[in-house]
N, C-alpha and C positions, 0 to 999 in steps of 0.2 A: 638716112638709115631707117629701116622699119623692121620690127620683129614680127615674124609670121610663122605659122606652123608649116613644117615641111612634110612632104610625103616620105615614105620609107626610101623610095628610090633617090629622091633629092638629097636626103640626109646621108644615105650610104655612099653616094658618089662623092660628097664632100669629105666624109670621114676617111674614105679609102685613100685620099690624097693629102690628108693633113697630118703633119708630124709636129710634136709627138702625140700619139693617141693610143688608147688602150681598148681592149675588147669591151670594157665597161662602158664605153662611149659609143656603142653600136645599137642599131635598131633591133638586132637579135637579143641583146641583153634587155632591152625594153620589153620585149615579148615575154622573156623569162620572168621578169619582175611583175608583169601584169598578173601572172598566176601566183604571185606571192603577196597579194593584197596591196599592190601599188598601182596607181594610175600613171600613165606616162604621156609626155608630150615631146615631140621633136621640134625644136625651134631653130630658126635661122635668122641672122642679121643680114638683111638684103640692101644693097646699094645699087640702084638702077636694076640690072638683071643679074647681078653677081652676088653670091653668098660669100660674106667675108668672115663670118663667125657662126658657130652653131653649138647646140648642146642638147643632150638628152636630159630631160627634167622628169624625175620621179616624184610623185605626190602621194604622201601618206596622210590618211585621215587619223588625227589624234583627238579623240573625243569630238568636240564641236569644231575643231580647227583643222586646217590643211597646212602641212609642212612639206617643203620641197627639198630634194637632193639632186645634185649634179655629180654623179659618180666620176671621179678623177677630173672634175672641173669642167670648164668650158673648152671648146676647140676655138681658141682665140690667141692672138699675139699679145701676151701679157706685157710685153715691153712697149707696146704702142698705147700710150696713155689716152690719146684722142679716141681711138676705137674702143678701148676698154670703158672709158667714161660714158660714151654715147650708148654702147651696148648695155651697160649696167642701168642707165637711166631708163631706157626703153623696156628692159626686162622687168624692172621693178613695177612699172606701170602695167605691163602685160600680166604678171603674176598676181598683182593686187586685184585686178578685175576678176581673177579666178578665186578670190578670197584666200589666197596663200599668204600666210603671215611672215614667212621667211624662207630663204633658200640656203642650204649648206653646201659648200663645195670643198673638194679635197684635190686640188690640182696636181697634175703630174709636173710640178715645178721642182726640179732637183736643187737641193741646198748644198749637200756634200756627197762625195763618193768615197767609200772606205774600201781599202784592200787590207784585210786582216793578216793575210799571209805575208805580204811584203811590208806591212805596217806603214801604209801611206794614206794620206787624206787629200782629196782634191776639193776645192771650193768653187762653185759655179760663179763666175765673174758677173753674170747678169742677175744673180739672185736678189741682191739688195734693191735693184731698180724695180723688179717685178713685185717684190714685197711692198715697197713704198707706193707703187702705183695702185695696188689693191687697197691699201689702207686709205690712200687719198680718195679713192672712188667710193668709200663707204663700207668696205668689208671689215668685219671684226675678226682678228686672228685669235683662235681659241687656244693657243699655246703649243709649246713643243713637248708633247708627251713622249714617253719612252716605251710604253707597252702597246696594247691594242685598244686604246681608248678612242681612237679616231674612227670615223665612218669607214674608211679604208686604211689598211696599214700604212703608217708613216715611214716605215723602213721596208725595203724590198731587196731580195737577192736576185742578181741577174748574172748569167754566165755568158760573156761575149764569145761568139763563135768566130773569132778572128784568126784562128790557126787551124791547121789540119787536125782532124779528130784525134789522131794518135798523139799529137803534141798536147792537145787539151787534156788527154788522159794522164800524160806524164806530169802535167801541172797540178793534178789533184793531190791532196795530201796523202802521204804514204799509207796511213791507216785506211783511208777511203779506197785506195787501189787494192789493198789487201782484202778488204771485205767484198769488193766487187768480184775479184778473182775467186774468192771462197764460195760466193753464191753461184757463180757459173760452174765451178767444179762439183758442187754438191747437187747439181741437177735442177737449179732454178732456171726456168725458161720464160721468155717474154713473148706475149701474144698481143696482137691488135684485136680489140674487141668491137662489138656493135652495141646498139641500144639494148639488146637482150642481155648484155653483160653489165649494164649500169648498176644492177643490184649489188654487185661485188663492191663497188665504190660506196654505195649508200651504207651497206652493212659495216664497212670498215671506218666510216666517218660519222655515223649518226650521233655518237656521243661527243664528237669533236666540233662539228659545225652546226649541229641542231637544224639541219635542213631535211625536209621531207624528200622522199624518193622522187616526187614530182618535179622538184627543182632540178635534179640531175637529169631526169628524162627530158625535161623541157630544154635544158642546156644542150644536150646532145642533139635533140630533134631540130631546134631552131638554127644552131650553127652548122649542122650537117646539111642543111638545104643548099648551102654554097660550099660544101666540102671544107669547112673551116674547123672541124673538130676531129680529134683523135683520142680514142680511149685505149689504154693499154693495161694489161694485167700480168702479174707474175704468178707462175704456177710451179710448184715444186713437184718434180717427177720423183715420186716416192720409190719407184723401182731403181732408178739411177742412184738415188741417195743410199739405198740399202747396199748396192754394189760397191759404192765408194767406201761405206763404213766397213763392209766385209774385207775389202782390200787393205784398208788402213789397219784393221785388227790383225789380219794375217801377217802383214809386214812387221808390225810391232811384236807379234808373237815370235816371229823368226829372230828378230833382234834380241828379244828376251832370252831365247834359248842359247843364242850365240854368246851373250854376255854372261849368262850363268855358267857356261863352260869356261869362259875366261877367268871367272872368279875362282873356280876350282883349281885351275892349273897355275895361277899367278901367286907367287909367294914373296916377291920383293916389295919395295916401296910403291910400286905402281898399283898395288892391289886396292889401296884406299880410294884412288881416283876411279878405278873400275867399279867399286862398290857404290860410289856416289852416282856414277852413270847408270848403274843397275837400278838404283832407287828411282831415278828420274824416268827411266823407261817403264818401270813397273807402274808408276803413276799414269803415264801416257797410255799404257795398256789397259788399266782400269777404266780410264775415261773412254777409251775406244770401245771397251766392252759395253759400257753404259750407252754409248752412241749406237752400237749395233742393236742392242735391245730396243732402244727408242725407234730406230729406223725400221725394225721388224714390225713394231706396233703400228707405225705410220702406214706402212704398206698394207697391213691388215685392215686398218680403218679407212684408208683412202687409196684403194687399189688403182684408181685412175688419176691420182695426183690431187693436190689441194691448192686452191688459190690463196696466195699469201700477201699480195699487195696489188694496188691498182692506182691509176691516175688518169685524169682527163685534161687534155691540152687544147687550147684554142689557138688557131693560126690567124693572126691579124697583121696585114701588110707583110713585112718580112721578119716579123717577130713571132716567137712562140711563148704563150702564156700558160702557166700551170693554173687551171681553174680549181682543182681539188685533187688531193691525194690521200691515201690511207694504207694501212697495213693491218694484218691480223696479228695481234700481240702474242698469240700463242706460238707464233713461228718467227718471232723477232730474231732469233739466233741465226736465221738463214740470210739475213741482210738483203732480202728481196727488193726492197725499195731502192737500195743503193744501186743495184744492177739495173733496175727499171729506168731510173733517172739517167744513168749513164748511157743506156741504149738509145734513149730519146735524144740526148745530146749528140751522140754519135750519128744518128740518122739525120737530124736536121742540120748538122754541120756539113754533112756531105751533100745535102740538098741546097745549100747556099743561103740558109737563113742567117740573120745577123746576131740574134740574141735569144737565149732561153731564160724567161723570167720564172724564178722558182717560188714566187709568192712572198708573203709578208714574214717579217721577223720582228723581234723587239730591237731596241737600240743595241747594235752589236758591240758598242764600246762599254756597255755596262760591266762593271767588275764584280759587283756583289751578286750573290746567288739569287736566282729567280727561277720560277717554274718553267721558263721558256728557254733556258740556256741550252738544253739538249737540241732544240730546234735550230738555234743559231749554229751550234757545233756541227750538226748534221749537214746543213747547207754550206757551211764554210769548207767542208771537205771537198767540195767541187771547185774550190778556188773562185768564188764569184766576186763581183763588185757588189757592195751593199750601198743602195741608194737611199739617201735621206731626203724626204720630201718636205714641203712647206707645212703640211698639216691641214687641219680643218679651218675654214673661214665661214662666217655667217653674214648674210646680207638681209636686213629687215626690209620686207616689202609692203607691210601694212602695220604701221606703228601702233595705232590704237588696239587692234586685235592682238598684236604680238605682246603688248603689255599684259593683257588679260591672260594670254596663253602662258606667259612666264609665271604670272601670279598663281595660276591654278596647277602648275606642274607638280608641287608637293602632293596635291590631292590625287593626281593621276598615279604617282609613284605609290601612294598608300593603297590605292585600289588594287594595283598590280600585286603588291605584297600579300594582300588578303586573299 
């Protein structure tokens, strides 16, 4: 076996046929990260004329040192100790010659699969073998974190598209179905965007992801070269919303007149129940009036509608990956992102894709309150499987320089804080 640099074409051909793999392990992602101050190398393990393993290696300059990352790990059979051992040995030597002190990997090795709706847990029977193989080969496991401490999220939500789309919808939690229907009824419409609409996503996520707009434009441009990206945005039709609010107000106003008449003519014990009903309708009427005033203002301020949510998806093999999503908090009440995600699931289910990956979450089994519980609750509404991965592992590739790198890390942290 020898380690050599691969061309984009060689690497892409291998990635396209290797499972499991992620869009993070593609040449397109390498190009994106090149514009985010990372160097990249596409490496392959070659035996005779065949590539038997490969990886995207990102290299970051940290002061005087170079530190490498392999997003979602290597494209290799982790169960095969012989191949893993030889690949690791040759990769260490290869990276050491480039003055890289260590490489961090976050493999797509599933440990457990959670279904919070049905309250079930599956354990990967091959997990322990792969875990021990990595430890035996010299990788240091950096622990089972619960939040977002890893290089890539250790927990991820995925919706299997193993049923007709209408059955998938019925499997959503009731609250999710209600919000989706509400968004549709109130005039939220979903559009497929272009690179010209990337700004919507950037504006809605700039405080969440801390990515510059160039990151999103690069992601769209590089994946779009092979038609691997879809951008969608939700737009509230303010004219439709005003019509809905007017109709709701008029219907409640009619009910209010009717029940007022009933109160006047009823004199027996039924009157108390009617009065209670009147109080409830009056509350609904007051809310409907407020909605009508708000809808009138929205139409005045946004006569052509307003973009309320957006998301970018990458198509890799027969999987769909959510690269990024956001929403305008001013219009949270319209549940636009709920409808957007559903329409994406519906579309790709009909096109024959296998899964929609909805991105990272914290440990979904956490019981105590945390700032990310809303994220887990939102994604759980789509009745996904929650995948728990192995987490981060580190392989030292240059021991003397790595020792100095670790010893100077407090100084680097101090400089950043200043």
